[in-house]
N, C-alpha and C positions, 0 to 999 in steps of 0.2 A: 397334153401336160409338157411333153417335149418341146412344143412350139413356144410356151410361155418360157420355159427355161432358157431357149435359143433367142429369144427376143431380149430378155433380160441380160444375158451374157453379152449381147451385141450393144446394148445400151451401156453396159459396164465398160467395154472396149473404148466406145466412143468418148466415155466421160474420162478415162485415163488419158486417151490421146489428147483430148482438149486441155486436160491439166498439163501435161507434159510440154506442151507448146510454150509455157512461162517457166520452165525449169531445165536446168542442166543436170546431167546423170553421170557419175562415175562409177566404176566397179574396181575395187581394190583387192589385193590378196596380201593377206597379213600372215605373220608368223603363228604356227598352231598355238591355241591356248590364248590369243590377244583376245578374243570376243568373251571368253570366260572371265579374263581379268576385269574387261570393261563393266561386263555384268555383275561382277563382286561387288562392285561400288555402287550397285543399283541403277546404273545407266543404261540406255538403250543405244546401241552400237551407232545406228544412223545419225541419232541426235548429237551423241557425243562427237563424231566425226564433222558433222555440220559445223557445230559450235566452235570447234578447234580450228578448223578450216577459216571459217568467217573471221573469228578473232584474229589470227594470225594475218590474214590480209588487210584487215583494219590497221592493225600496228604497222605492217609493210607500206600501207598508204601514207599513214602519217609520217614515218620516216622519210619517205619519197619527196614530201613538200618542203 
């Protein structure tokens, strides 16, 4: 049974590694309570940050041209 779990864990690690080849990752520290504020609007923190960052970059790209 442990062998099956280890094989599955290894497959999961490989899948994550493959997926992350096409992604950038950032880790940020926010003031205490920020996550609760985001969640209070029914939003997920990662999706919220991703959408804001991409929207701002698109706006900056348009201004740059």
